[in-house]
ROTORDO-39828 format. One record per residue (C-alpha): residue in three letters; x, y, z; residue number from 1. Coordinates in Angstrom, 2 decimals, padded with zeros to 5 digits. Each point is the difference from the previous one (the first is absolute). Example, Ala and Ser with C-alpha at 12.3 -4.5 7.8 and 13.67 -1.06 7.14 Angstrom:
# ROTORDO-39828
   type         X         Y         Z   seq
    ala    012.30   -004.50    007.80     1
    ser    001.37    003.44   -000.66     2
***
This chain:
# ROTORDO-39828
   type         X         Y         Z   seq
    unk    020.14    295.13    346.98     1
    unk    002.77    002.42    000.46     2
    unk   -000.49    003.83    000.03     3
    unk    001.80    000.42   -003.36     4
    unk   -002.16   -002.72   -001.55     5
    unk   -003.28    001.53    001.34     6
    unk    001.10    003.45   -001.21     7
    unk    000.56   -001.55   -003.38     8
    unk   -003.29   -001.60   -000.20     9
    unk   -001.70    003.30    001.12    10
    unk    001.72    001.75   -002.99    11
    unk   -001.39   -002.69   -002.28    12
    unk   -003.47    000.18    001.38    13
    unk   -000.10    003.63   -000.59    14
    unk    001.63   -000.22   -003.61    15
    unk   -002.31    000.98   -002.92    16
    unk   -001.48   -002.58   -002.25    17
    unk    002.63   -001.97   -002.05    18
    unk   -000.71    001.82   -003.22    19
    unk    000.73    003.36    001.81    20
    unk    002.80   -001.34    002.26    21
    unk    003.29    001.51   -001.24    22
    unk    002.28   -002.73    001.61    23
    unk   -002.18   -002.74   -001.59    24
    unk    000.15    001.87   -003.42    25
    unk    003.72    000.20    000.27    26
    unk    000.09   -003.82    000.81    27
    unk   -002.40   -000.80   -002.79    28
    unk    001.98    001.94   -002.52    29
    unk    003.20   -001.76    000.96    30
    unk   -001.39   -003.37   -000.46    31
    unk   -002.01    000.84   -003.25    32
    unk    003.00    001.60   -001.55    33
    unk    002.33   -003.01    001.00    34
    unk   -002.43   -002.53   -001.15    35
    unk   -000.43    001.87   -003.50    36
    unk    003.79   -000.24   -000.47    37
    unk    000.06   -003.75    001.16    38
    unk   -002.78   -000.86   -002.40    39
    unk    001.99    001.45   -002.80    40
    unk    003.17   -001.88    001.03    41
    unk   -001.97   -003.32   -000.12    42
    unk   -000.30    000.66   -003.73    43
    unk    003.31    001.68   -000.68    44
    unk    002.50   -002.29    001.79    45
    unk   -001.09   -003.18   -001.63    46
    unk   -000.16    001.83   -003.44    47
    unk    003.65    001.17    000.53    48
    unk    001.45   -003.38    001.12    49
    unk   -001.87   -001.67   -002.90    50
    unk    001.39    002.58   -002.49    51
    unk    003.48   -000.64    001.33    52
    unk   -000.18   -003.89    000.20    53
    unk   -002.76   -001.13   -002.30    54
    unk   -000.57   -002.62    002.76    55
    unk   -003.24   -000.90    001.66    56
    unk    002.02   -001.77    002.84    57
    unk    001.68    003.19    000.96    58
    unk   -003.45    001.78    000.03    59
    unk   -001.39   -002.83    002.20    60
    unk    002.91    000.37    002.50    61
    unk   -000.55    003.76    000.19    62
    unk   -003.63   -000.67    000.89    63
    unk    000.94   -002.55    002.62    64
    unk    002.37    002.52    001.67    65
    unk   -003.05    002.37    000.69    66
    unk   -001.40   -002.46    002.57    67
    unk    003.08   -002.09    001.33    68
    unk    001.32    002.94    002.31    69
    unk   -003.30    000.17    001.80    70
    unk    000.41   -003.60    001.08    71
    unk    003.67    000.52    000.85    72
    unk   -000.29    003.26    001.92    73
    unk   -003.62    000.49    000.92    74
    unk    000.21   -000.99    003.60    75
    unk    003.20    001.75    000.67    76
    unk   -001.54    003.14   -001.69    77
    unk   -003.04   -000.14    002.11    78
    unk    002.07   -000.22    003.27    79
    unk    002.16    002.82   -000.93    80
    unk   -002.95    002.28   -001.06    81
    unk   -001.49   -000.63    003.39    82
    unk    003.08    001.34    001.74    83
    unk    000.91    002.79   -002.33    84
    unk   -001.45    003.40   -000.82    85
    unk   -002.30   -001.10   -002.75    86
    unk    000.17    003.55   -001.85    87
    unk    003.71   -000.09   -000.04    88
    unk    000.05   -003.66   -001.30    89
    unk   -002.59    000.86   -002.85    90
    unk    002.11    003.04   -001.15    91
    unk    003.18   -001.80    000.10    92
    unk   -001.22   -003.04   -002.05    93
    unk   -001.67    002.36   -002.40    94
    unk    003.15    002.05   -000.64    95
    unk    002.14   -003.31   -000.36    96
    unk   -002.53   -001.42   -002.52    97
    unk    000.24    003.19   -001.94    98
    unk    003.83   -000.36   -000.15    99
    unk   -000.17   -003.80   -001.05   100
    unk   -002.46    000.88   -002.83   101
    unk    001.83    003.02   -001.14   102
    unk    003.27   -002.06   -000.39   103
    unk   -001.73   -001.85   -002.85   104
    unk   -000.66    002.99   -002.46   105
    unk    003.42    001.34    001.01   106
    unk    001.79   -003.05   -000.86   107
    unk   -002.00   -000.30   -003.27   108
    unk    000.92    003.56   -000.94   109
    unk    003.72   -001.09    000.28   110
    unk   -000.35   -003.26   -001.79   111
    unk    000.74   -001.90    003.20   112
    unk   -003.21   -001.65    000.85   113
    unk    000.06   -003.71    000.40   114
    unk   -002.49   -002.83    000.72   115
    unk    001.75   -000.54    003.31   116
    unk   -000.63    003.63    000.89   117
    unk   -003.77   -000.26   -000.72   118
    unk   -000.32   -003.17    002.14   119
    unk    001.96    001.48    002.86   120
    unk   -002.13    003.12   -000.28   121
    unk   -003.27   -001.84   -000.02   122
    unk    001.06   -002.07    003.03   123
    unk    000.92    003.22    001.83   124
    unk   -003.10    001.92   -000.71   125
    unk   -002.18   -003.06    000.99   126
    unk    002.08   -000.42    003.19   127
    unk   -000.27    003.66    000.96   128
    unk   -003.84   -000.13   -000.73   129
    unk   -000.18   -002.72    002.82   130
    unk    001.32    002.51    002.59   131
    unk   -002.19    002.93   -001.37   132
    unk   -002.92   -002.30    000.16   133
    unk    000.46   -001.07    003.47   134
    unk    000.29    003.64    001.31   135
    unk   -002.97    000.90   -002.17   136
    unk   -002.22   -002.69    001.44   137
    unk    000.54    001.47    003.53   138
    unk    000.08    003.66   -001.08   139
    unk   -003.55    000.20   -001.48   140
    unk   -001.89   -001.00    003.11   141
    unk    002.03    002.21    002.10   142
    unk   -000.61    002.91   -002.40   143
    unk   -003.71   -000.22   -000.32   144
    unk   -001.25   -002.14    003.01   145
    unk   -001.47   -003.42    000.04   146
    unk   -003.63    001.19   -000.60   147
    unk    001.01    001.61   -003.35   148
    unk    002.35   -002.67   -001.28   149
    unk   -002.67   -001.61   -002.21   150
    unk   -000.82    003.29   -001.77   151
    unk    003.72    000.86   -000.27   152
    unk    000.86   -003.42   -001.61   153
    unk   -002.90    000.29   -002.34   154
    unk    001.17    003.38   -001.20   155
    unk    003.67   -001.09   -000.53   156
    unk   -000.99   -003.49   -001.58   157
    unk   -002.60    001.65   -002.18   158
    unk    002.47    002.51   -001.56   159
    unk    002.55   -002.96   -000.21   160
    unk   -002.35   -002.08   -002.02   161
    unk   -000.64    002.70   -002.47   162
    unk    003.46    000.67   -000.51   163
    unk    000.83   -003.67   -000.37   164
    unk   -002.52   -000.13   -002.78   165
    unk    001.04    003.10   -001.85   166
    unk    003.79    000.49    000.52   167
    unk    001.11   -003.38   -001.46   168
    unk   -002.11    000.57   -003.18   169
    unk    001.49    003.52   -000.32   170
    unk    003.61   -001.19    000.74   171
    unk   -000.49   -002.83   -002.57   172
    unk   -000.55    002.47   -002.57   173
    unk    002.80    002.37    001.10   174
    unk    002.70   -002.49   -000.02   175
    unk   -000.57   -000.34   -003.61   176
    unk    000.95    003.75   -000.26   177
    unk    002.63    000.51    002.64   178
    unk    002.62   -002.26    001.51   179
    unk   -001.33   -002.10    003.01   180
    unk    002.84    001.31    002.05   181
    unk   -001.50    003.45   -000.28   182
    unk   -003.17   -001.33    001.52   183
    unk    002.04   -001.32    002.88   184
    unk    001.41    003.42    000.50   185
    unk   -003.52    001.39    000.36   186
    unk   -000.78   -002.77    002.79   187
    unk    003.11    001.09    001.76   188
    unk   -001.46    003.51    000.10   189
    unk   -003.29   -001.23    001.51   190
    unk    002.00   -001.57    002.85   191
    unk    001.55    003.39    000.66   192
    unk   -003.56    001.66   -000.07   193
    unk   -001.09   -002.77    002.51   194
    unk    002.75    000.76    002.41   195
    unk   -000.78    003.74   -000.16   196
    unk   -003.66   -000.49    000.74   197
    unk    000.62   -002.33    002.90   198
    unk    002.58    002.38    001.55   199
    unk   -002.70    002.69   -000.15   200
    unk   -002.40   -002.12    002.16   201
    unk   -000.38    001.72    003.34   202
    unk   -001.62   -002.46    002.22   203
    unk    002.08   -002.99    001.21   204
    unk    000.08   -003.19   -001.76   205
    unk    001.36   -002.01    002.78   206
    unk   -000.90   -000.06    003.76   207
    unk    002.33    002.64    001.52   208
    unk    000.07   -001.55    003.48   209
    unk    001.36   -003.25   -001.59   210
    unk    002.78    001.81   -001.75   211
    unk    000.88    002.12    002.98   212
    unk    000.15   -003.15    002.33   213
    unk    002.34   -001.70   -002.54   214
    unk    002.25    002.88   -000.24   215
    unk    000.20    000.39    003.92   216
    unk    000.77   -003.57    000.31   217
    unk    002.92    000.37   -002.46   218
    unk   -001.40   -003.18   -001.92   219
    unk    001.76   -000.82   -003.10   220
    unk   -002.11   -000.53   -003.00   221
    unk    001.06   -003.56   -000.56   222
    unk   -000.26   -001.21    003.61   223
    unk   -002.52   -002.70    000.55   224
    unk   -001.53    000.21   -003.65   225
    unk   -000.55   -003.85    000.27   226
    unk   -002.11    000.46    003.00   227
    unk   -001.94    002.75   -001.58   228
    unk   -000.57   -001.89   -003.11   229
    unk   -001.24   -003.04    002.17   230
    unk   -002.49    002.36    001.76   231
    unk   -001.50    001.13   -003.16   232
    unk   -000.44   -003.54   -001.27   233
    unk   -001.50   -001.08    003.22   234
    unk   -002.39    002.76    000.06   235
    unk   -001.32   -000.69   -003.52   236
    unk   -000.29   -003.61    000.71   237
    unk   -001.66   -000.11    003.20   238
    unk   -002.44    002.91   -000.72   239
    unk   -003.33   -001.73   -000.36   240
    unk   -001.14    002.04   -003.02   241
    unk    003.22    001.58   -001.53   242
    unk    001.29   -003.63   -000.73   243
    unk   -002.91   -001.18   -001.98   244
    unk   -000.25    003.34   -001.84   245
    unk    003.73   -000.34   -000.87   246
    unk   -000.49   -003.61   -001.28   247
    unk   -002.99    001.24   -002.03   248
    unk    002.19    002.58   -001.63   249
    unk    002.61   -002.63   -000.67   250
    unk   -002.51   -002.13   -001.81   251
    unk   -001.31    002.99   -001.89   252
    unk    003.65    000.87   -001.22   253
    unk    000.42   -003.59   -001.13   254
    unk   -003.18    000.41   -002.19   255
    unk    001.25    003.51   -001.11   256
    unk    003.26   -001.47   -001.14   257
    unk   -001.63   -002.50   -002.06   258
    unk   -002.33    002.39   -001.62   259
    unk    002.72    002.56   -000.99   260
    unk    002.32   -002.76   -001.16   261
    unk   -002.43   -001.77   -002.12   262
    unk   -002.40    002.73   -001.19   263
    unk    001.84    000.17   -003.44   264
    unk   -000.03   -003.67   -000.72   265
    unk   -003.52   -000.23    001.17   266
    unk   -000.90    002.94   -002.35   267
    unk    001.79   -001.55   -002.92   268
    unk   -000.85   -003.68    000.40   269
    unk   -003.49    000.04    001.74   270
    unk   -001.53    003.23   -001.32   271
    unk    001.64    000.06   -003.24   272
    unk    001.37    003.51    000.12   273
    unk    002.82    000.49   -002.63   274
    unk    003.23    001.98    000.52   275
    unk   -001.39    003.10   -001.80   276
    unk   -003.39   -000.21    001.78   277
    unk   -000.70    002.63    002.67   278
    unk   -001.89   -002.63    002.04   279
    unk    002.97   -000.62    002.19   280
    unk    000.09    003.68    000.99   281
    unk   -003.71   -000.12    000.76   282
    unk    000.52   -002.90    002.31   283
    unk    002.88    001.73    001.95   284
    unk   -001.97    003.29    000.02   285
    unk   -003.12   -002.03    001.35   286
    unk    002.08   -001.46    002.97   287
    unk    001.38    003.55    000.67   288
    unk   -003.33    001.72   -000.10   289
    unk   -001.51   -002.54    002.50   290
    unk    002.81    000.63    002.27   291
    unk   -000.61    003.70   -000.23   292
    unk   -003.64   -000.29    000.77   293
    unk    000.88   -001.92    003.13   294
    unk    002.17    002.64    001.17   295
    unk   -002.63    002.63   -000.38   296
    unk   -002.44   -001.96    002.26   297
    unk    002.30   -001.68    002.42   298
    unk    000.03    002.85    002.61   299
    unk   -003.56    000.20    000.24   300
    unk   -000.65   -003.62    000.19   301
    unk    002.70   -000.56    002.73   302
    unk   -001.44    002.80    001.94   303
    unk   -003.44   -001.42   -000.09   304
    unk    000.65   -003.76    000.31   305
    unk    003.44   -000.17    001.33   306
    unk    002.97   -001.51   -001.97   307
    unk   -000.42   -003.51    001.24   308
    unk   -003.70   -000.22   -001.31   309
    unk    001.05    001.68   -003.14   310
    unk    002.42   -002.66   -000.68   311
    unk   -002.41   -002.87    000.94   312
    unk   -002.66    001.26   -002.18   313
    unk    002.25    000.76   -002.98   314
    unk    001.88   -003.42    000.00   315
    unk   -002.88   -002.07   -001.42   316
    unk   -000.66    002.61   -002.71   317
    unk    003.68   -000.11   -000.82   318
    unk   -000.16   -003.69   -000.38   319
    unk   -003.11    000.09   -002.15   320
    unk    001.44    002.62   -002.33   321
    unk    003.24   -002.02   -000.28   322
    unk   -001.86   -003.09   -000.87   323
    unk   -002.22    001.92   -002.58   324
    unk    003.13    001.33   -001.63   325
    unk    001.71   -003.37   -000.29   326
    unk   -003.28   -001.40   -001.58   327
    unk   -000.91    002.96   -002.11   328
    unk   -001.13   -001.03   -003.55   329
    unk    000.17    003.47   -001.51   330
    unk    002.36    003.01   -000.04   331
    unk   -002.63    002.38    001.38   332
    unk   -000.95   -002.46    002.94   333
    unk    003.89   -000.36    000.66   334
    unk    000.42    003.74    000.30   335
    unk   -002.99    000.47    002.20   336
    unk    001.18   -002.87    002.26   337
    unk    003.46    001.28    000.21   338
    unk   -001.09    003.54    000.78   339
    unk   -002.15   -001.26    002.82   340
    unk    002.96   -002.29    001.20   341
    unk    002.25    002.90   -000.12   342
    unk   -002.26    001.92    002.27   343
    unk   -000.34   -002.72    002.49   344
    unk    003.60   -000.87   -000.06   345
    unk    001.11    003.48    000.74   346
    unk   -002.57    000.65    002.69   347
    unk    001.21   -003.13    002.00   348
    unk    003.64    000.92   -000.50   349
    unk   -000.13    003.45    001.04   350
    unk   -002.53   -000.73    002.81   351
    unk    002.54   -002.47    001.48   352
    unk    002.74    002.68   -000.03   353
    unk   -002.37    002.52    001.56   354
    unk   -001.03   -002.54    002.77   355
    unk    003.48   -000.75    000.86   356
    unk    000.79    003.70    000.25   357
    unk   -003.00    000.60    002.28   358
    unk    000.63   -002.91    002.34   359
    unk    003.76   -000.01    000.34   360
    unk    001.55    002.06    002.77   361
    unk    002.29    002.95   -001.26   362
    unk    003.28   -001.66    001.23   363
    unk   -000.89   -002.91   -002.17   364
    unk   -001.58    001.46   -003.05   365
    unk    003.03   -000.42   -002.50   366
    unk    000.88   -003.36    001.19   367
    unk   -003.42   -001.52   -000.16   368
    unk   -001.01    001.72   -003.28   369
    unk    003.20   -000.78   -001.81   370
    unk   -000.45   -003.76    001.05   371
    unk   -003.47    000.04   -001.58   372
    unk    001.38    001.43   -003.14   373
    unk    002.97   -002.37   -000.16   374
    unk   -002.51   -002.85    000.28   375
    unk   -002.19    001.34   -002.82   376
    unk    002.18    001.88   -002.56   377
    unk    003.25   -001.54    000.96   378
    unk   -001.10   -003.64    000.32   379
    unk   -003.66   -000.41   -001.17   380
    unk    000.25    001.99   -003.13   381
    unk    003.32   -001.71   -001.15   382
    unk   -001.57   -003.47    000.85   383
    unk   -002.99    000.97   -001.95   384
    unk    001.95    001.02   -003.12   385
    unk    001.82   -003.28    000.00   386
    unk   -002.87   -002.20    000.86   387
    unk   -002.22    001.47   -002.57   388
    unk    002.60   -000.73   -002.70   389
    unk    000.43   -003.61    001.06   390
    unk   -003.89   -000.48    000.06   391
    unk   -000.28    001.55   -003.42   392
    unk    002.70   -002.05   -001.36   393
    unk   -001.57   -003.23    001.23   394
    unk   -003.52    000.98   -000.92   395
    unk   -000.74    003.34   -001.50   396
    unk   -000.29    003.63    000.87   397
    unk   -003.81   -000.54    001.04   398
    unk    001.31   -002.65    002.46   399
    unk    002.36    002.56    001.39   400
    unk   -002.76    002.57    000.56   401
    unk   -002.07   -002.85    001.60   402
    unk    002.88   -000.67    002.32   403
    unk    000.17    003.71    000.92   404
    unk   -003.76   -000.06    000.80   405
    unk    000.73   -003.02    002.22   406
    unk    002.58    001.91    001.93   407
    unk   -002.77    002.67    000.80   408
    unk   -002.26   -003.03    001.10   409
    unk    002.55   -000.73    002.47   410
    unk    000.01    003.60    001.25   411
    unk   -003.89   -000.30    000.49   412
    unk    000.48   -003.07    002.13   413
    unk    002.73    001.74    002.07   414
    unk   -001.97    003.13    000.51   415
    unk   -003.39   -001.68    000.85   416
    unk    001.56   -002.56    002.54   417
    unk    002.11    002.65    001.67   418
    unk   -000.91    002.58    002.82   419
    unk   -000.48    002.46   -002.61   420
    unk   -003.77   -001.09   -000.06   421
    unk   -000.46    001.27    003.49   422
    unk    002.28    002.95   -000.15   423
    unk   -001.63    003.14    001.32   424
    unk    000.52    003.35   -001.89   425
    unk    003.77    001.05    000.23   426
    unk    001.01    001.59    003.16   427
    unk    003.43    001.48   -000.99   428
    unk    003.02   -001.01    001.82   429
    unk    001.99    002.63    001.91   430
***
């Protein structure tokens, strides 16, 4: 451990509790503000392109563009973030994202907005998010310390879940009153707020010794990136417990992609919910409420049992809830099962992220965690969405939900046959 690293850890250990820590509050405000804007964009952007084209195909292409950049640039972004000043990287990507989004209402105001403009903007914002996310994965553990990362993730993900429940519903009403491009202007403003809050964080978000050594060596940013990427992949794959935790997250993501992609057909065809029925909203809300409950208890559970045991104990519950939802004979039982499944699902996902952040050395934080997200969000979630559609077309939406549950069963087997069974309580990496 270097003198600078030891000094930083001493500052973190003497910092006030997270709720009174000014630097964490600035970080939390940056993330929450940005997430609120992004949640609005998820409604406004498809609405805008559908109004312009009347084509479901264009809307589907737009949605696909949200995850493809993670697959293309995730490994590269993680390697860059482990070399760069993470604070600067987060600020630059925030400002660039604001500029990209602001170009849409400006073009609309002058009557120059085109479908190509929207698709390019969607691709650019998703690509910039990859680099922000890479820096963010390493920044939070450095800011709050490994011992407080579960509590910090719970605070961020809890607020995020609330916003992801409420903001889309609000924006869905708003776009009927104002032009969707105006909503995108508001999202651009949230990126600027995020950049401002990150800039005001006092404590470092990167290991200062690492940055100083790189500067002294005169090492160019792109030198040896292939070696850096390979180093991150090797660490993830050969780590006895991070590898199964990541594979579990990937299997969970496949199940999540199925659920999100097939929830509407399941509600219509299996539960008999009509287009004007509010039952679909109740189902989505149930999933979100379950996820919110998970974030509220995650920090305490991880502190008491350790992240590995929390995942192992929650996996069978997730499988049971998924199976119950797939077989639910009535709407109330379906809502109850989906709410419980949402809680178990979110607990496993956030727990896996927390575990990787605890166990990965600082100089590998961005690479390893971006790889984990690439496997889950970039690949697993996309595969789940496609596979769910295929299974539903061959059988029915209930069969798709049973397939989702079977993916969780695979995760149960991976977990309980892995070294996670004998993993001690986390001893954070330095």
